[in-house]
ROGU-503281 format. One line per 10 residues: number of its first residue (from 1); their letters; for each residue x, y, z of N, C-alpha, C. Coordinates in Angstrom, 3 decimals, padded with zeros to 6 digits. Each point is the difference from the previous one (the first is absolute). Layout:
# ROGU-503281
NUM) a) X/Y/Z/X/Y/Z/X/Y/Z; ...
***
This chain:
# ROGU-503281
1) msaitrplgr) 040.996/-019.229/-006.879/-001.104/-000.255/001.078/-000.311/-001.539/-000.679; -000.504/-000.733/001.521/000.423/-001.682/-000.457/-001.451/-000.006/-000.580; -000.443/-001.137/-000.468/-001.069/-000.540/-000.619/-001.599/000.241/000.874; 000.496/-000.243/001.719/-000.898/000.088/000.901/-000.430/001.509/-000.214; 000.763/001.047/000.701/-000.036/001.328/000.000/-000.549/000.645/-001.168; 000.297/-000.314/-001.307/-000.650/000.740/-001.092/-001.393/000.175/000.035; -000.519/-001.181/000.296/-001.604/000.717/-000.208/-000.277/001.015/001.245; 000.499/-000.316/001.349/-000.195/000.857/000.716/000.093/001.200/-000.271; 001.434/000.473/-000.759/000.328/001.274/-000.523/-001.088/000.425/-001.434; -000.434/-000.743/-000.464/-000.922/000.936/-000.694/-001.352/000.041/000.609
11) lgrqvlaala) -000.082/-001.009/000.751/-001.490/000.368/001.302/-000.019/001.393/000.723; 001.372/000.123/000.043/000.355/001.549/001.164/000.021/001.078/-000.988; 000.306/-000.415/-001.233/000.182/001.314/-000.725/-002.026/000.241/-000.783; -000.433/-000.883/-000.316/-001.635/000.223/000.052/-000.301/000.698/000.889; 000.196/-000.730/001.451/-000.943/000.726/001.164/000.723/001.717/000.058; 000.958/000.249/-000.076/000.280/001.397/000.234/-000.499/001.127/-001.075; -000.370/-000.771/-001.576/-000.256/000.412/-000.701/-001.253/000.468/-000.006; -000.417/-000.891/000.638/-001.414/-000.234/000.390/-000.003/001.373/001.134; 000.352/-000.265/000.943/-000.256/001.094/000.754/000.277/001.246/-000.036; 001.152/-000.147/-001.284/000.369/001.870/-000.107/-001.220/000.680/-001.092
21) mvgrvaifaa) -000.343/-001.089/-000.767/-001.671/000.612/-000.555/-000.734/000.167/001.031; -000.626/-000.640/000.789/-000.874/000.548/001.178/000.613/001.434/000.661; 001.357/-000.046/-000.090/000.403/001.357/000.338/-000.319/001.369/-000.934; 000.562/-000.508/-001.015/-000.380/001.413/-000.833/-001.439/000.298/-000.304; -000.930/-001.244/000.105/-001.281/000.373/-000.060/-000.589/000.753/000.712; 000.336/-000.569/001.408/-000.344/000.637/001.050/000.607/001.519/000.143; 001.222/000.292/-000.566/000.130/001.550/-000.280/-000.495/000.970/-000.718; -000.589/-001.004/-001.070/-000.573/000.371/-000.664/-001.706/000.812/-000.017; -000.197/-000.851/000.914/-001.620/000.657/000.403/000.101/000.372/000.815; 001.152/000.249/001.457/-000.033/001.072/000.649/000.111/001.384/-000.770
31) ntvthlarpp) 001.129/-000.022/-000.892/000.219/001.247/-000.700/-001.441/000.634/-001.035; -001.132/-001.221/-000.646/-000.876/000.569/-000.068/-001.102/000.129/001.370; 000.046/-000.279/000.610/-000.910/000.686/001.105/000.220/001.085/000.671; 001.709/000.105/-000.154/-000.068/001.437/000.894/000.170/001.138/-000.570; -000.255/-000.234/-001.770/-000.159/001.221/-000.693/-001.290/-000.052/-000.363; -000.875/-000.799/000.865/-001.499/000.904/000.457/-000.382/000.973/-000.016; 001.474/000.424/001.616/-000.780/001.125/000.793/000.770/001.284/-000.396; 000.699/-000.160/-001.584/000.802/001.225/-000.466/-000.584/000.241/-000.821; 000.079/001.776/-000.291/-000.704/000.227/-001.586/001.537/-000.047/-000.894; -000.382/000.155/-001.145/-000.875/000.086/-000.903/-001.024/-001.477/-000.086
41) fygreflqal) -001.163/000.019/-000.255/-001.249/-001.127/-000.378/-000.305/000.615/-001.260; 000.053/-001.226/-001.056/-000.808/000.385/-001.263/-001.113/-000.901/000.131; -000.905/000.997/-000.331/-001.162/-000.678/-000.077/-000.371/-000.280/-001.452; -000.176/000.453/-000.746/-000.193/-000.873/-001.197/000.558/-000.997/-000.660; 001.159/-000.712/000.780/000.621/-000.712/-000.309/-000.869/-001.222/001.498; -000.518/000.288/001.054/-000.612/-000.665/000.888/-001.347/-000.310/-000.878; -000.485/000.898/-000.601/-001.666/-000.217/-000.410/000.170/-001.082/-001.267; 001.239/000.423/-000.864/-000.221/-001.037/-000.933/000.580/-001.864/000.188; 000.994/000.020/001.174/000.342/-001.361/000.089/-001.864/-000.316/001.018; -000.695/001.048/000.519/-001.110/-000.743/000.828/-000.850/-000.682/-001.098
51) mqigwlslpv) 000.130/000.851/-001.169/-000.884/-000.303/-001.024/000.123/-001.226/-000.551; 001.910/-000.555/-000.471/000.011/-000.683/-000.301/-000.157/-001.560/000.801; 000.490/000.369/001.443/-000.234/-000.917/000.508/-001.147/-000.429/000.666; -000.790/000.704/000.263/-001.117/000.065/000.464/-001.245/-000.364/-000.620; -000.018/000.993/-001.240/-001.456/000.003/-000.390/000.007/-001.205/-001.303; 001.379/-000.119/-000.679/-000.452/-000.646/-001.063/001.073/-001.370/000.666; -000.222/-000.336/001.126/000.261/-001.325/000.371/-000.926/-000.685/000.298; -001.486/000.698/000.536/-001.457/-000.067/000.053/000.041/-001.242/-000.492; -000.319/000.081/-001.503/-000.671/-001.291/-000.605/000.604/-001.119/000.149; 001.687/-000.567/000.445/000.501/-000.862/-000.038/-000.704/-000.266/000.854
61) vgmtalftgg) 000.177/000.647/001.500/000.077/-000.170/001.321/-001.344/-000.623/000.593; -001.514/000.438/-001.372/-001.357/-000.012/000.727/-000.663/-001.362/-000.721; 001.131/-000.509/-001.552/-000.532/-001.333/-000.311/000.658/-000.743/000.718; 001.312/-000.157/000.394/000.670/-000.956/000.927/-001.341/-000.222/001.497; -000.210/000.803/000.116/-000.584/000.161/001.522/-001.501/-000.505/-000.202; -000.429/-000.012/-001.122/-001.532/-000.299/-000.754/000.071/-001.671/-000.062; 000.922/-000.522/-000.450/000.243/-001.306/-000.435/000.421/-000.652/000.990; 000.978/000.601/001.021/000.640/-000.690/001.065/-001.499/-000.174/000.909; -000.809/001.035/000.365/-001.160/-000.164/000.793/-000.936/-001.059/-000.317; -000.178/-000.254/-001.766/-000.615/-001.153/-000.164/000.449/-001.224/000.225
71) alalqiyagg) 001.171/-000.037/-000.582/000.782/-001.399/000.201/-000.327/-000.611/001.148; 000.536/001.464/001.495/-000.018/-000.816/001.028/-001.408/-000.295/001.161; -000.842/000.530/-000.783/-001.197/-000.547/000.167/-000.532/-001.481/000.054; 000.286/-000.341/-001.452/000.157/-000.892/-000.477/000.551/-001.268/000.861; 001.408/000.532/000.369/000.543/-001.210/000.654/000.131/000.113/001.103; -000.927/000.964/000.888/-000.077/000.183/001.473/-001.446/-001.304/000.082; -000.760/000.384/-001.000/-001.492/-000.863/-000.111/000.703/-001.265/000.126; 000.677/-000.410/-000.618/000.537/-001.405/-000.490/000.548/-000.531/001.208; 001.001/000.655/000.181/000.620/-000.692/002.189/-000.955/000.163/000.238; -001.173/001.134/000.499/-000.957/000.123/001.219/-000.597/-000.995/-000.381
81) arfnaetvvp) -000.602/-000.484/-001.252/-001.276/-001.217/000.043/000.562/-001.129/000.418; 001.099/-000.442/000.333/000.881/-001.459/000.070/-000.749/-000.026/001.843; -000.300/001.187/000.575/-000.029/000.355/001.307/-001.474/000.266/000.735; -000.524/000.414/-001.149/-001.669/000.785/-000.055/-000.137/001.216/000.870; 001.038/000.730/-000.478/000.401/001.308/000.203/000.232/000.790/-001.366; -001.800/000.313/-000.649/000.351/000.626/-001.350/-000.395/001.418/000.285; -000.229/-000.036/001.330/-000.397/001.615/000.444/000.975/001.004/000.217; 001.488/-000.974/-000.136/001.300/000.981/000.656/000.351/000.593/-001.375; -000.759/-000.286/-000.669/000.622/000.537/-001.673/000.111/001.717/000.108; -000.923/000.809/-000.036/000.378/001.343/000.174/000.621/000.587/000.915
91) sivaigltre) -000.065/-000.372/001.432/001.021/000.395/000.257/001.376/000.001/000.087; 000.215/-001.396/-000.225/001.241/-000.431/-000.358/000.923/000.489/-000.826; -000.815/000.405/-001.333/000.157/000.755/-001.772/000.247/001.354/000.892; -000.386/000.546/000.797/-000.234/001.712/000.134/001.194/000.434/001.108; 000.384/-000.809/001.071/001.398/-000.374/000.895/000.939/-000.237/-001.145; -000.036/-001.055/-000.922/001.185/-000.216/000.001/000.653/000.677/-001.417; -001.319/000.825/-000.724/000.468/001.112/-001.053/000.540/001.144/000.865; -000.551/000.291/001.100/000.456/001.240/001.218/000.995/000.421/000.432; 000.325/-001.066/000.632/001.650/-000.201/000.587/000.854/-000.955/-000.843; -000.351/-000.543/-000.884/001.613/-000.770/-000.585/-000.212/000.094/-001.460
101) lgpvlgglmv) -001.066/-000.452/-000.862/000.309/-000.267/-001.203/-000.159/001.539/-000.823; -000.801/000.625/000.642/-000.120/001.348/-001.121/001.012/000.995/000.179; 000.626/000.246/001.333/001.482/000.476/-000.047/000.961/-000.456/-000.700; 000.459/-001.472/000.075/000.998/-000.901/-000.585/-000.030/000.368/-001.404; -001.514/-001.180/-000.351/000.046/000.588/-001.774/-000.486/001.521/-000.662; 000.198/000.439/000.613/-000.211/001.371/-000.112/001.774/000.922/000.066; 000.243/-000.480/000.595/001.619/000.811/000.113/000.882/-000.995/-001.004; -000.358/-001.385/000.054/000.265/-000.359/-001.369/000.474/000.194/-001.090; -001.489/000.144/-000.638/-000.696/000.661/-001.051/000.834/001.332/000.262; -000.056/000.816/000.267/000.897/001.313/000.214/000.761/-000.366/-000.581
111) aarvassiaa) 000.611/-000.547/001.220/002.005/-000.141/-000.334/000.543/-000.621/-001.571; -001.121/-000.662/-000.489/000.444/-000.459/-001.496/-000.282/001.097/-000.871; -001.352/001.007/000.183/000.176/000.785/-000.688/000.925/001.343/000.021; 000.088/000.251/001.174/000.648/001.274/000.871/001.751/000.284/-000.100; 000.268/-001.176/000.619/001.160/-000.195/000.481/000.875/-000.185/-001.448; -000.637/-000.900/-000.710/000.935/-000.431/-001.561/000.189/001.887/-000.412; -001.182/000.250/-000.059/-000.386/001.558/-000.885/001.267/001.017/000.590; -000.284/000.140/001.604/000.901/001.337/000.613/001.601/-000.495/-000.762; -000.006/-001.509/000.271/001.593/-000.418/-000.203/000.394/000.103/-001.556; -000.773/-000.182/-000.531/000.211/000.177/-001.654/000.276/001.601/-000.379
121) eigtmkvteq) -001.041/000.789/000.497/000.033/001.341/-000.229/001.104/000.757/000.703; 000.902/-000.382/001.154/000.761/000.704/000.511/001.023/-000.630/-000.178; 000.060/-001.158/-000.226/001.307/-000.551/-000.624/000.414/000.633/-001.386; -001.273/000.372/-000.927/000.381/000.283/-001.390/000.538/001.348/000.089; -000.338/000.780/001.153/000.334/001.671/000.066/001.359/-000.623/000.511; 000.483/-000.616/000.585/001.379/-000.093/000.746/000.694/-000.362/-001.308; -000.571/-000.894/-000.847/001.258/-000.549/-001.279/-000.089/001.589/-000.997; -001.264/000.574/-000.069/000.539/000.944/-000.716/000.710/001.532/000.551; -000.191/-000.229/000.936/001.250/001.091/001.019/-000.909/001.266/000.296; -001.670/-000.645/-000.043/-001.073/000.872/000.787/000.230/000.426/000.996
131) idalvtlstn) 000.429/-001.119/000.967/000.222/000.571/001.448/000.981/000.314/000.342; 001.281/000.237/-000.917/001.462/000.822/000.596/-000.704/001.271/-001.070; -001.074/000.123/-000.413/-000.058/001.738/-000.483/-000.954/000.401/001.333; -000.933/-000.671/000.239/-000.518/000.739/001.409/000.866/000.845/000.772; 001.252/-000.892/000.829/000.853/000.199/000.419/001.036/001.358/-000.199; 000.040/-000.076/-001.356/000.448/001.409/-000.635/-000.980/001.027/000.389; -000.872/-000.217/-000.217/-001.087/001.338/000.324/-000.383/000.243/001.620; 000.934/-001.274/001.141/-000.656/000.641/000.985/-001.338/-000.853/000.153; 000.029/-001.036/-000.428/-001.456/-000.780/000.194/000.306/-000.970/000.707; -000.286/-000.151/001.572/-000.333/-001.299/000.122/-000.411/-001.513/000.019
141) pmkyltlprv) 000.646/-001.126/-001.006/-000.705/-001.295/000.010/-000.833/-000.242/000.295; 000.373/-000.250/001.541/-000.471/-000.450/000.970/-001.692/000.575/000.262; 000.170/001.367/000.493/-001.426/000.858/-000.225/-000.683/-000.177/-000.928; 000.717/000.239/-001.400/-000.897/-000.017/-001.614/-000.546/-001.248/-000.363; 000.665/-001.104/000.402/-000.273/-001.398/-000.803/-000.383/-000.866/001.331; 000.834/-000.286/000.832/-000.645/-000.715/001.334/-000.791/000.328/000.652; -000.218/001.709/000.751/-000.857/-000.002/001.075/-001.365/-000.629/-000.795; -000.500/001.163/-000.904/-000.866/000.075/-000.650/-001.240/-001.199/-000.284; 000.927/-001.102/-000.396/-000.717/-001.227/-000.667/000.365/-000.897/001.833; 000.580/-000.143/000.632/-000.043/-000.422/001.338/-001.467/000.771/000.573
151) laatlavpvl) 000.048/000.701/000.434/-001.359/000.791/000.775/-001.024/-000.309/-000.726; -000.178/000.013/-001.598/-001.341/-000.510/-000.417/-000.254/-001.262/000.136; 001.069/-000.959/-000.469/-000.553/-001.341/000.134/-000.237/-000.302/001.678; 000.686/000.756/001.174/-000.220/-000.512/001.269/-001.267/000.487/-000.031; -000.907/001.435/-000.356/-001.240/000.138/-000.087/-001.145/-000.568/-000.644; 000.503/-000.250/-001.597/-001.141/-000.917/-000.673/000.055/-001.008/000.182; 000.557/-000.637/000.063/000.317/-001.505/000.152/-000.982/-000.789/001.222; -000.225/000.748/001.157/-001.130/-000.307/001.061/-001.879/000.625/-000.478; 000.474/000.559/-001.071/-001.597/000.208/-000.424/-000.334/-000.934/-001.368; 000.873/-000.519/-000.275/-000.018/-001.058/-000.988/-000.367/-000.797/000.360
161) vgvgdvigim) 000.480/-000.438/001.117/-000.478/-001.703/000.901/-001.395/000.535/000.461; -000.140/000.898/000.617/-001.286/000.471/000.008/-001.432/-000.087/-000.707; 000.186/000.277/-001.323/-000.569/-000.091/-000.868/-000.078/-001.594/-000.530; 000.892/-000.678/000.044/000.606/-001.392/-000.247/-000.947/-000.927/001.061; -000.084/000.737/001.010/-000.604/-000.824/001.059/-001.648/-000.342/-000.496; -000.382/001.184/-000.639/-001.335/000.455/000.442/-000.585/-000.841/-001.546; 001.249/000.009/-000.964/-000.629/-000.996/-000.862/000.298/-000.926/-000.425; 000.827/-000.608/001.132/000.230/-001.401/000.325/-000.836/-000.707/000.557; -000.907/000.707/001.075/-001.309/-000.403/000.829/-000.647/-000.105/-001.086; -000.554/000.767/-000.606/-001.069/000.191/-001.414/000.327/-001.237/-000.919
171) ggflvgvgrl) 001.248/-000.460/-000.250/000.177/-001.061/-000.612/-000.506/-001.307/000.496; 000.147/-000.318/001.442/-000.271/-000.814/000.886/-001.754/000.314/-000.165; -000.302/001.133/000.552/-001.521/-000.213/-000.209/-000.698/-000.323/-001.258; 000.514/000.461/-001.000/-000.592/-000.501/-001.165/000.134/-001.603/-000.473; 000.961/-000.897/000.245/000.387/-001.089/000.222/-000.958/-000.135/001.092; -000.156/000.137/001.148/-000.926/-000.855/001.390/-001.570/-000.214/-000.619; -000.567/001.369/-000.490/-001.243/-000.004/-000.874/-000.171/-000.471/-001.111; 000.775/000.328/-000.885/-000.471/-000.758/-001.343/000.663/-001.522/-000.230; 000.895/-000.562/001.341/000.402/-001.447/-000.783/-000.244/-001.022/001.535; 000.215/000.988/000.927/000.016/-001.023/000.854/-001.432/-000.072/000.965
181) dfgagtylhn) -001.089/001.017/-000.700/-001.650/000.139/000.706/000.289/000.583/001.145; 000.819/000.861/000.401/-000.229/000.606/001.122/-001.137/001.535/-000.259; -000.268/000.184/001.544/-001.104/001.107/-000.335/000.460/001.305/-000.420; -000.176/001.091/-000.404/000.838/000.874/-000.132/000.223/000.918/001.407; -001.769/-000.058/000.717/000.421/000.901/001.328/000.732/-001.174/001.100; -000.020/-001.579/-000.290/000.522/-000.148/001.420/001.541/-000.347/-000.301; 000.481/000.329/-001.265/001.255/000.050/-000.576/000.705/001.230/000.725; -001.121/000.889/-000.322/000.613/001.519/000.137/000.490/000.365/001.615; -001.518/-000.919/000.829/000.319/000.196/001.220/000.930/-000.594/000.794; 000.148/-001.802/-000.824/001.212/-000.267/001.048/001.535/000.528/-000.049
191) tidfletwdv) -000.054/000.738/-001.191/001.394/000.988/-000.218/000.179/001.246/000.914; -000.667/000.331/-000.109/-000.565/001.377/001.310/000.193/-000.337/001.429; -000.685/-001.292/000.105/000.205/-000.395/001.522/001.381/000.027/000.660; 000.608/-000.892/-001.274/001.446/-000.872/000.484/001.221/001.029/-000.391; -000.285/001.096/-000.976/001.280/000.847/-000.288/-000.207/000.967/001.329; 001.730/000.237/000.453/-000.102/000.944/001.100/000.807/001.404/-000.845; 000.230/000.970/000.732/000.451/001.127/-000.248/001.866/-000.493/-000.175; 000.616/-000.756/000.801/001.414/-000.575/000.169/000.456/-000.186/-001.258; -001.114/-001.024/-000.397/000.729/-001.200/-001.362/-000.077/001.245/-001.410; -000.873/000.995/000.192/000.110/000.801/-001.419/001.207/000.772/000.212
201) vsglikgavf) -000.059/000.421/001.618/001.555/001.188/000.037/001.144/-000.499/-000.094; 000.108/-001.540/000.621/001.134/-000.405/-000.469/000.579/-000.331/-001.141; -001.085/-000.130/-001.190/000.247/-000.038/-000.955/000.581/001.032/-000.888; -000.769/001.336/000.445/000.534/001.063/-000.749/001.845/000.607/000.352; -000.380/-000.529/001.548/001.704/-000.092/000.278/001.140/-000.376/-000.954; -000.598/-001.333/-000.017/001.018/-000.968/-000.447/000.210/000.921/-001.613; -001.155/000.130/-000.625/-000.017/001.171/-001.101/000.930/000.895/-000.327; -000.100/000.627/001.211/001.110/001.283/000.137/001.551/-000.446/-000.037; 000.269/-001.161/000.541/001.410/-000.444/000.450/000.082/-000.515/-001.710; -000.832/-000.558/-000.362/000.497/-001.158/-001.093/000.198/001.068/-001.341
211) gfivalmgcy) -001.031/001.523/-000.085/000.134/001.034/-000.933/001.506/000.459/000.170; 000.412/-000.021/001.242/001.465/001.115/000.468/001.471/-001.731/-000.602; -000.485/-000.874/000.194/001.065/-000.701/-000.720/000.065/-000.076/-001.353; -001.301/-000.139/-000.463/-000.024/-000.211/-001.660/000.823/001.629/-000.500; -000.561/001.203/000.828/000.713/001.290/-000.876/001.537/-000.394/000.135; 000.316/-000.494/001.131/001.380/000.744/000.348/000.859/-001.488/-000.515; -000.386/-001.368/-000.041/000.696/-000.871/-001.132/000.164/000.589/-001.582; -000.914/000.476/-000.363/-000.148/001.083/-001.223/001.080/000.455/-000.189; 000.077/001.312/000.779/000.850/001.148/000.133/001.480/-000.461/000.082; 000.349/-001.184/001.179/001.200/-000.089/000.331/000.411/-000.854/-001.187
221) ygmqsgrgaq) -000.314/-000.768/-000.536/000.317/-000.978/-001.063/000.816/000.691/-001.159; -001.241/001.065/-000.599/-000.029/000.887/-001.008/001.476/000.441/000.332; 000.152/000.646/001.117/001.201/001.277/000.171/001.446/-001.096/-000.013; -000.237/-001.054/000.149/001.090/-001.105/000.143/000.071/-000.929/-001.779; -000.651/000.724/-000.715/-000.044/-000.438/-001.273/001.474/-000.214/-000.342; -000.322/-001.243/-000.821/001.446/000.398/-000.553/000.043/000.457/-001.568; 000.724/000.330/-000.711/000.128/000.458/-001.821/-000.822/-000.620/-000.719; -000.468/000.569/-000.823/-000.672/-000.746/-001.384/-000.958/-000.760/000.583; -000.651/-000.865/-001.234/-001.035/-000.267/000.425/-000.198/-001.116/000.659; 001.093/-001.499/-000.055/-000.251/-000.506/000.964/000.396/000.093/001.502
231) gvgratkaav) 000.861/001.340/000.876/-000.415/000.655/001.198/-001.318/000.262/000.022; -000.587/000.646/-001.221/-001.376/000.299/000.745/-001.056/-001.040/000.147; 000.635/-001.118/-001.028/-001.313/-001.105/000.304/000.088/-000.614/001.380; 001.611/-000.222/000.057/000.256/-000.238/001.482/-000.561/000.318/001.517; -000.131/001.199/-000.364/-000.310/000.907/000.929/-001.203/-000.030/000.441; -000.855/-000.140/-001.397/-001.735/-000.367/-000.024/-000.349/-001.113/001.014; 001.193/-000.842/-000.967/-000.529/-001.705/001.191/-000.047/000.398/001.475; 001.390/000.280/000.119/000.342/-000.346/001.245/-001.106/000.840/001.138; -000.756/001.233/-000.754/-000.753/001.040/000.670/-001.107/-001.102/000.608; -000.632/-000.453/-001.229/-001.147/-000.732/000.051/000.024/-001.351/001.247
241) vaasvlilas) 001.167/-000.859/-000.363/000.210/-000.941/000.710/000.278/000.376/001.634; 000.528/000.939/000.256/000.511/000.777/001.023/-001.475/000.359/000.943; -000.594/000.741/-001.025/-001.264/000.410/000.893/-000.883/-000.896/000.054; -000.381/-001.076/-000.608/-000.497/-001.503/000.275/000.471/-000.563/000.726; 000.905/-000.024/000.840/000.672/-000.740/000.660/000.007/000.318/001.412; 000.178/001.747/-000.124/-000.489/000.943/001.349/-001.412/-000.137/-000.195; -000.622/000.307/-000.330/-000.972/000.017/000.065/-001.163/-001.448/000.819; 000.667/-001.327/-000.454/-000.616/-000.672/001.095/001.058/-000.451/001.193; 000.806/000.485/-000.237/000.912/-000.265/001.356/-000.715/001.304/001.023; 000.063/001.132/-000.038/-000.717/001.078/001.048/-001.436/-000.390/-000.234
251) nyiltelffs) -000.457/-000.470/-000.565/-001.970/-000.704/000.405/-000.124/-001.070/000.900; 001.523/-000.880/000.243/000.241/-000.392/000.979/000.218/000.311/001.882; 000.714/000.613/-000.605/000.284/000.989/000.988/-000.989/000.861/000.668; -000.786/000.634/-000.865/-000.843/000.953/000.714/-001.295/-000.756/000.353; -000.267/-001.356/-000.895/-000.882/-001.037/000.802/000.221/-000.472/001.321; 001.133/000.089/000.379/000.667/-000.824/001.236/-000.622/001.052/001.037; 000.665/001.580/-000.749/-000.278/001.267/001.484/-001.514/000.066/-000.176; -000.856/-000.369/-000.857/-001.310/000.727/000.431/-000.721/-001.386/000.527; 000.441/-001.298/-000.181/-000.643/-001.344/000.657/000.456/-000.187/001.466; 001.054/000.807/000.413/000.435/000.198/001.756/-000.693/001.318/000.316
261) a) -000.222/000.690/-000.846/-000.450/001.244/000.374/-001.826/-000.577/000.517
***
C-alpha cells in the first residue's frame, strides 16, 4: 500500500467501524423495544430503576436548573440593556429553559449520573458472570436488565425536565426580583404571557428521547464491557461520552423538526 492510499485505508476502516457500531446499537435498541410487548415484565426491577433514575437524580437536576435560570436572567439582562430591551428577561428565560436548556442540561446531568451507574453495574455483573447465571436460570438479560432501565429513564427524565423547568424559572424569578429590580407581578405576568404550551411540550418530548438514549447507552456499553476493572472503567467512560454526544446531536435534530413544524 502506497503512502497516498495508506491514510485512505485507515480512514475507510474507521468509517466502517463507526457504521458497524451504529448498526449494533440500532439492533440493540430494536431488541429492547420489541421486548416491551412480550412477557414477562419485571415490575420490581422497573420500580427500582425508576427510583434510581428519577427520584435520586432530582437534587442534581434541580440545583443545575436553579443556577442556570439565575445566570440566564443575568446574561439576558446584560445583553438586553444594550438595546433598551431589559423587559424581555422573563419571557426569554422561560422560553430558553423550557425549549432548550432545561432538557439538554437535565439530560446531560442524568447522563453523567445514570449512564455511568448503569454501565458500571451491568459491566460488573458481566465480569462476575452474573449475566451468564441469568441465562442459566432461563432469564433473558435484555428483559431483566435493559428493558426496565430504558423504560424507567424514558418515563422519568421528562418529569425531571418539567420539575427542572419550574425550578429554573424560579431561579430567574429570584434573580430578576432580588437583583435586577423587577416587580414580582410584572415578572410572572411576562413569563405567563409569552410562554406557550408547545414550548413546554417540546421540551418534555426531548426529555423522553434523552432518557431513552441515556439508559440505552448505559446498558449497551455495560453489556459490551471487557473483563476486569479496566474493562468496566472503559465501558463506563464510553457510555457517558456516547450518551452526551447523542443527546446534543438528537437535540439539534429534534429542534430542527420542531422548528419546521
